[in-house]
C-alpha positions in Angstrom: 145.4 166.0 93.4 147.7 163.8 91.4 148.0 164.2 87.5 149.5 162.0 84.8 151.0 164.1 81.8 151.6 162.2 78.7 153.7 164.3 76.3 156.7 163.2 74.2 158.0 166.6 73.6 160.7 167.2 76.4 160.2 171.0 76.6 156.4 170.9 76.8 156.6 168.0 79.2 159.0 169.8 81.7 157.1 173.1 81.3 153.8 171.4 82.2 155.3 169.4 85.0 156.8 172.7 86.6 153.7 174.8 86.0 151.2 172.1 87.4 153.4 171.5 90.5 153.5 175.2 91.2 149.7 175.2 90.9 149.6 172.7 93.7 149.3 169.4 91.9 151.4 166.2 92.2 152.6 165.4 88.7 153.7 162.1 87.1 155.0 162.3 83.4 155.2 159.8 80.6 156.8 160.2 77.1 155.1 157.4 75.4 151.8 155.4 75.6 153.3 152.2 77.0 154.7 153.9 80.1 151.5 156.0 80.4 149.3 152.9 80.4 151.3 151.3 83.0 151.1 154.3 85.3 147.4 154.8 84.5 146.6 151.2 85.8 148.0 152.2 89.2 144.7 154.0 89.7 146.1 156.8 91.7 145.6 159.8 89.2 142.8 162.2 89.4 143.0 163.3 85.9 145.2 162.9 82.6 146.6 165.4 80.1 147.3 163.4 77.0 149.1 164.5 73.8 147.8 162.6 70.7 151.1 162.5 68.8 152.9 159.9 70.7 155.8 157.7 69.4 154.4 154.3 69.8 150.7 154.8 69.8 148.1 157.3 68.8 146.8 159.2 72.0 143.4 158.3 71.1 144.2 154.6 71.1 145.7 155.1 74.5 142.5 156.7 75.9 140.5 153.9 74.4 142.7 151.3 76.0 142.4 153.0 79.5 138.7 153.3 79.2 138.3 149.7 78.4 140.2 148.8 81.5 137.7 150.8 83.8 139.9 153.9 84.2 137.4 156.7 84.4 139.5 159.7 85.4 138.9 162.8 83.3 141.1 163.2 80.2 142.2 166.6 78.8 143.5 166.0 75.3 146.4 168.2 74.2 147.1 168.3 70.6 148.3 170.1 67.4 145.4 168.6 65.5 143.2 171.6 65.0 140.4 170.7 62.7 136.9 170.5 63.9 136.7 166.8 62.8 139.8 165.9 65.0 138.3 167.6 68.0 135.0 165.9 67.7 136.8 162.6 67.2 138.9 163.0 70.4 135.7 163.8 72.4 133.8 160.8 70.9 136.7 158.5 71.6 136.8 159.0 75.5 138.3 162.5 75.9 136.5 165.0 78.3 138.0 168.1 76.8 140.3 169.2 73.9 142.9 171.9 73.8 145.0 172.8 70.9 148.7 173.7 70.7 150.0 176.3 71.2 148.0 176.8 74.4 147.7 179.4 77.1 148.6 178.0 80.5 145.8 179.9 82.2 143.4 178.3 79.8 144.7 174.9 80.4 144.6 175.4 84.2 141.0 176.6 84.1 139.9 173.7 81.8 141.8 171.2 84.2 139.9 172.7 87.2 136.6 172.5 85.4 137.1 168.7 84.6 138.1 167.9 88.2 135.1 170.0 89.5 132.7 168.1 87.0 134.3 164.7 88.3 133.6 165.6 91.8 130.2 163.9 91.9 128.4 163.3 95.3 129.6 159.7 95.1 133.3 160.7 94.7 132.9 163.4 97.5 135.0 161.6 99.9 137.8 161.5 97.4 137.7 165.3 97.0 137.3 166.3 100.5 139.4 165.3 103.5 138.9 166.1 107.2 140.7 165.3 110.5 139.0 166.7 113.5 138.1 170.2 112.8 140.4 170.4 109.8 138.8 170.3 106.4 140.4 170.3 103.0 138.5 170.7 99.7 140.8 169.3 97.0 139.0 170.8 94.1 138.8 174.4 95.4 142.2 173.9 97.1 140.7 175.4 100.3 141.7 174.5 103.8 140.0 175.4 106.9 140.6 174.8 110.7 137.3 175.3 112.5 136.0 178.6 111.3 139.4 179.8 110.2 140.4 179.9 106.4 144.1 178.8 106.2 146.1 180.8 103.7 148.6 178.1 102.4 151.0 178.1 99.5 150.6 175.4 96.9 153.4 173.3 98.5 151.9 173.6 102.0 148.7 172.6 100.6 150.0 169.4 99.0 152.0 168.7 102.2 148.8 169.1 104.3 146.9 166.9 101.8 149.5 164.0 102.3 149.4 164.1 106.0 145.7 164.1 105.8 145.5 161.0 103.6 147.9 159.3 106.1 146.1 160.7 109.2 147.3 158.7 112.3 150.1 157.2 110.4 153.6 158.3 110.8 155.3 159.5 107.6 159.0 159.9 107.3 161.0 162.8 105.6 161.9 160.4 102.8 158.1 159.5 102.2 157.1 163.1 102.2 160.0 164.2 99.8 158.9 161.4 97.4 155.1 162.0 97.5 154.9 165.8 97.8 158.1 167.1 96.0 158.6 164.0 93.9 162.2 164.2 94.9 164.5 161.3 95.8 167.4 163.3 97.5 169.2 163.1 100.8 166.5 162.8 103.4 168.7 164.8 105.8 167.7 168.1 103.8 165.8 170.4 105.8 163.2 171.3 103.2 160.5 169.1 104.9 161.3 170.5 108.4 161.0 174.1 107.2 157.7 173.4 105.5 156.3 171.5 108.5 157.4 174.4 110.7 155.4 177.0 108.5 152.4 174.7 108.0 152.2 173.9 111.9 152.3 177.8 112.5 149.1 178.1 110.3 147.2 174.9 111.1 147.8 174.8 114.9 147.9 178.5 115.4 145.6 179.6 118.3 144.3 176.0 118.5 144.0 174.4 121.9 144.6 170.8 120.3 147.5 170.6 117.8 147.1 168.2 115.0 150.6 168.0 113.7 153.1 166.0 115.8 156.7 165.4 115.6 157.9 161.8 116.1 161.6 162.4 117.0 164.0 160.5 114.8 161.3 159.2 112.6 159.0 161.8 110.9 155.6 163.5 111.4 152.0 162.4 112.0 148.8 164.3 111.7 146.1 163.1 114.3 143.2 164.3 116.2 144.2 163.3 119.8 
């Protein structure tokens, strides 16, 4: 699951980015409404966390602009505005939930999970559940199964497996994995990908007659049911 955090306070922005990444989400960030709108229009985010006190536009105006352009992903408003009238206004103008600062991380994560769960309508089921062969991923519950086995995955392993599933049958390079899973643009010769693939393969393909994760020597990896 991929999130967009719109927050102009550098400290809060980096705290949320790290905490959400550790919780298993892919995270993009923006410090102003203009950048946020450009990113939102890419249509790749499952939910937004938006601060209202942005430097170039009120966060409520940003939400209204996104809604007017057909962006329907749930929005968690994060704001220091604490009055009942402000909270009601935020919900009436397109927000799906409202959390005031200062906030507890556990509550933010719980509210976010609830928004994503509510967004998982039957019509959107294919976007929240992935399967390749007898491998099944539930992106809302962060649950992975191979046949009748539940896979005990770390958040990074789950994100890596999700990326491989979304690209099933297609070879992905180490650089692509670093960029999409770790959001890192570093030397692709680093072994962080190989280490995580090794650990993931030991869990996904363990005791299975048909391996799903394959190495394409000199290129990268592919997940396929063949």
